[in-house]
C-alpha positions as CSV (number, residue, x, y, z in Angstrom):
1,M,101.0,87.0,97.2
2,K,102.1,86.6,100.5
3,N,99.8,86.6,103.6
4,I,101.9,88.2,106.4
5,K,102.4,86.2,109.6
6,S,104.5,88.9,111.7
7,I,105.2,92.3,112.4
8,K,109.0,91.7,111.8
9,E,108.0,89.8,108.6
10,F,105.9,93.0,107.3
11,D,108.8,95.2,108.2
12,I,111.3,93.2,106.2
13,I,109.3,93.1,103.1
14,L,108.2,96.6,103.3
15,N,111.4,98.0,103.6
16,Q,112.9,96.5,100.2
17,A,113.5,98.5,97.4
18,K,110.6,97.2,95.0
19,P,107.3,98.8,95.5
20,V,105.1,96.9,97.6
21,I,101.1,96.4,97.4
22,I,99.4,96.1,100.8
23,D,95.7,94.8,100.8
24,F,94.4,95.1,104.0
25,Y,91.6,92.6,104.0
26,A,89.3,90.4,106.4
27,E,88.0,87.0,105.7
28,W,84.6,87.8,106.3
29,C,84.6,91.0,104.0
30,P,82.8,90.5,101.1
31,P,84.5,93.7,98.9
32,C,88.0,91.9,100.1
33,K,87.1,89.0,98.5
34,A,86.2,90.6,95.4
35,Q,89.6,91.9,95.5
36,L,91.7,88.8,95.4
37,P,90.9,87.6,92.1
38,I,92.0,91.4,90.9
39,L,95.2,90.9,92.9
40,E,95.9,87.5,91.4
41,K,95.5,88.9,88.1
42,F,97.7,91.9,88.8
43,E,100.4,89.5,90.4
44,K,100.6,87.6,86.8
45,S,101.0,90.4,84.7
46,K,103.4,92.8,87.2
47,G,104.2,90.6,90.1
48,R,108.0,90.2,88.8
49,D,108.4,94.3,89.6
50,T,105.8,94.2,92.5
51,E,105.4,92.5,96.0
52,I,101.7,92.1,96.8
53,I,101.2,91.2,100.5
54,K,97.8,90.7,102.6
55,V,97.6,92.0,106.1
56,D,94.4,90.5,107.8
57,V,93.3,93.1,110.1
58,D,91.8,90.8,112.7
59,K,95.0,88.9,112.9
60,H,97.2,92.0,112.8
61,P,95.4,95.4,114.1
62,E,98.6,96.6,115.2
63,I,99.7,97.0,111.4
64,A,96.1,98.1,110.6
65,Q,96.5,101.0,113.2
66,R,99.4,102.0,112.1
67,Y,98.3,102.9,108.9
68,G,95.0,104.2,110.5
69,V,92.7,101.5,108.4
70,R,89.2,102.2,109.3
71,S,87.9,100.4,106.0
72,I,88.3,97.7,104.1
73,P,89.9,96.9,101.8
74,T,92.1,99.3,101.7
75,I,95.4,99.2,99.4
76,V,98.5,100.6,100.3
77,L,101.4,101.3,98.0
78,S,105.0,101.8,99.7
79,Q,108.2,101.9,98.4
80,G,111.4,101.5,100.2
81,G,109.3,101.8,103.7
82,E,107.7,105.3,102.2
83,T,103.7,105.1,101.8
84,T,103.4,106.7,98.6
85,Y,99.3,105.9,98.2
86,Q,96.6,104.7,100.4
87,K,92.7,104.6,99.6
88,A,90.0,102.2,100.5
89,G,87.6,100.3,98.4
90,L,88.3,98.0,95.2
91,H,90.8,98.6,93.0
92,S,90.7,97.4,89.6
93,D,93.8,96.0,87.7
94,S,94.4,99.3,85.5
95,E,94.3,101.2,88.7
96,L,96.4,99.4,90.3
97,S,98.9,99.1,87.0
98,D,98.8,103.0,86.7
99,L,99.8,103.5,90.5
100,V,102.9,101.1,90.3
101,D,103.6,102.8,86.6
102,N,103.5,106.2,88.1
103,L,105.4,105.5,90.5
104,V,108.3,103.9,88.7
105,V,108.2,106.9,86.7
106,S,108.5,109.3,89.6
107,I,111.3,107.5,91.1
108,S,113.4,107.2,87.4
């Protein structure tokens, strides 16, 4: 899991071929802190197939604005720079797995 440090880094990761899960969060947000261990568990099971990046909305408001993020945590799934899913709120490990599995099936 990678914390984004620049817009350039974000754009490079976003345009790769494998699916990217973007976690929009803030350090002060309790639900965002609850999302972290779920993402860590997901990364252990599917990390080689999916890139997971974290975008702090306080440090990168321009990226959050690009996606219209108004509530955190917000999870976005993207592949090849195309957004295929976006929803605010906590996501379980099984929800994340289903999202990625459905994306892989729809692309195959």
